[in-house]
ZAMARGU-4260 file (C-alpha; in steps of 0.2 Angstrom, whole numbers, plus 5000, padded with zeros to 4 digits):
<rodrens>
0) 4761/4976/4972 | 4766/4983/4989 | 4783/4978/4995 | 4783/4966/5010 | 4796/4959/5022
5) 4798/4940/5024 | 4811/4931/5035 | 4819/4917/5025 | 4829/4907/5038 | 4840/4893/5033
10) 4841/4884/5049 | 4860/4882/5046 | 4871/4887/5061 | 4887/4896/5060 | 4902/4889/5069
15) 4909/4902/5081 | 4926/4909/5079 | 4930/4899/5063 | 4931/4905/5045 | 4915/4900/5036
20) 4910/4899/5018 | 4892/4905/5015 | 4882/4907/4999 | 4863/4910/4995 | 4856/4907/4978
25) 4839/4916/4977 | 4826/4912/4964 | 4810/4923/4962 | 4804/4911/4948 | 4789/4901/4953
30) 4793/4883/4959 | 4788/4869/4948 | 4778/4860/4962 | 4770/4877/4968 | 4769/4892/4957
35) 4765/4903/4972 | 4783/4901/4979 | 4801/4905/4975 | 4816/4898/4984 | 4832/4902/4992
40) 4846/4888/4993 | 4858/4891/5007 | 4876/4884/5007 | 4887/4884/5022 | 4905/4876/5025
45) 4915/4877/5040 | 4933/4881/5033 | 4941/4878/5050 | 4937/4860/5051 | 4946/4849/5038
50) 4934/4838/5027 | 4919/4847/5034 | 4904/4844/5022 | 4896/4858/5012 | 4879/4860/5020
55) 4864/4864/5010 | 4846/4869/5014 | 4833/4875/5002 | 4818/4886/5009 | 4803/4892/5000
60) 4798/4911/5000 | 4783/4920/4993 | 4791/4932/4981 | 4788/4925/4963 | 4790/4941/4953
65) 4795/4959/4954 | 4810/4957/4965 | 4815/4975/4967 | 4821/4979/4984 | 4833/4993/4978
70) 4819/5006/4977 | 4813/5002/4995 | 4828/4996/5005 | 4846/5000/5006 | 4857/4985/5003
75) 4865/4980/5019 | 4877/4965/5021 | 4875/4956/5037 | 4860/4966/5044 | 4843/4973/5039
80) 4839/4991/5033 | 4830/5002/5046 | 4832/4989/5060 | 4843/4992/5075 | 4851/4978/5084
85) 4852/4965/5070 | 4869/4969/5063 | 4882/4955/5061 | 4899/4959/5068 | 4910/4946/5059
90) 4924/4949/5046 | 4922/4946/5027 | 4936/4940/5016 | 4927/4941/5000 | 4909/4945/4994
95) 4903/4940/4977 | 4886/4943/4969 | 4882/4935/4953 | 4868/4936/4941 | 4857/4921/4939
100) 4853/4906/4949 | 4869/4896/4952 | 4870/4877/4954 | 4882/4870/4967 | 4895/4867/4954
105) 4896/4885/4950 | 4900/4891/4967 | 4917/4897/4971 | 4919/4884/4985 | 4918/4870/4972
110) 4930/4879/4960 | 4916/4886/4949 | 4916/4903/4940 | 4898/4907/4943 | 4888/4919/4932
115) 4891/4937/4927 | 4898/4945/4943 | 4888/4961/4948 | 4899/4963/4964 | 4916/4955/4968
120) 4924/4963/4983 | 4940/4957/4990 | 4943/4962/5008 | 4961/4955/5009 | 4969/4971/5001
125) 4981/4982/5011 | 4967/4993/5019 | 4954/4979/5020 | 4941/4992/5024 | 4933/5000/5008
130) 4932/4987/4994 | 4922/4999/4984 | 4918/5017/4982 | 4905/5024/4993 | 4904/5009/5005
135) 4908/5009/5024 | 4907/4998/5039 | 4894/5002/5052 | 4904/5001/5068 | 4899/5002/5086
140) 4909/5012/5098 | 4923/5002/5105 | 4925/5012/5121 | 4917/5005/5136 | 4907/5018/5146
145) 4906/5007/5161 | 4887/5007/5161 | 4878/4991/5158 | 4871/4990/5140 | 4853/4987/5146
150) 4853/5002/5157 | 4861/5013/5143 | 4848/5007/5131 | 4834/5010/5142 | 4840/5027/5147
155) 4843/5031/5128 | 4825/5026/5124 | 4818/5036/5139 | 4828/5052/5133 | 4821/5049/5116
160) 4803/5049/5122 | 4806/5064/5132 | 4813/5074/5118 | 4799/5068/5106 | 4785/5072/5118
165) 4776/5089/5121 | 4778/5087/5140 | 4797/5090/5139 | 4802/5108/5145 | 4816/5115/5133
170) 4828/5127/5141 | 4839/5139/5131
</rodrens>
């Protein structure tokens, strides 16, 4: 049972510059119609548009038992562990992780209480930065160097290659 990586895309699109409710209900139990697949049900609602519908999409995945990413990957909200350039840069108001597979009626957006809460972080407190001990935001530098990002990235990669190769002359 080697761990593997699988992209499970919802196909739902976030509206830009608007508050949005999202939820993902993950089940590693075999589906009734296909015992080799589990499922993820995604929920999305545009909170900036009055009367916007709650969009739902269910996608199959191949993990049907032994869901244990904690020993292999760090938990990252809005990104992937060990992957550069795939970080989300939005803002969170609240993050809740509940135990069990929730129905749509149990979601916060529908007034539900959900299952046993494993995580309930509220980012609307006075500091809004550290909702739990030993957590931190991964932030990019906000100072503009004046160098185009593509050139800076290419130069950084080139320097890394030079520093990692035996052909580079080290001077003291």
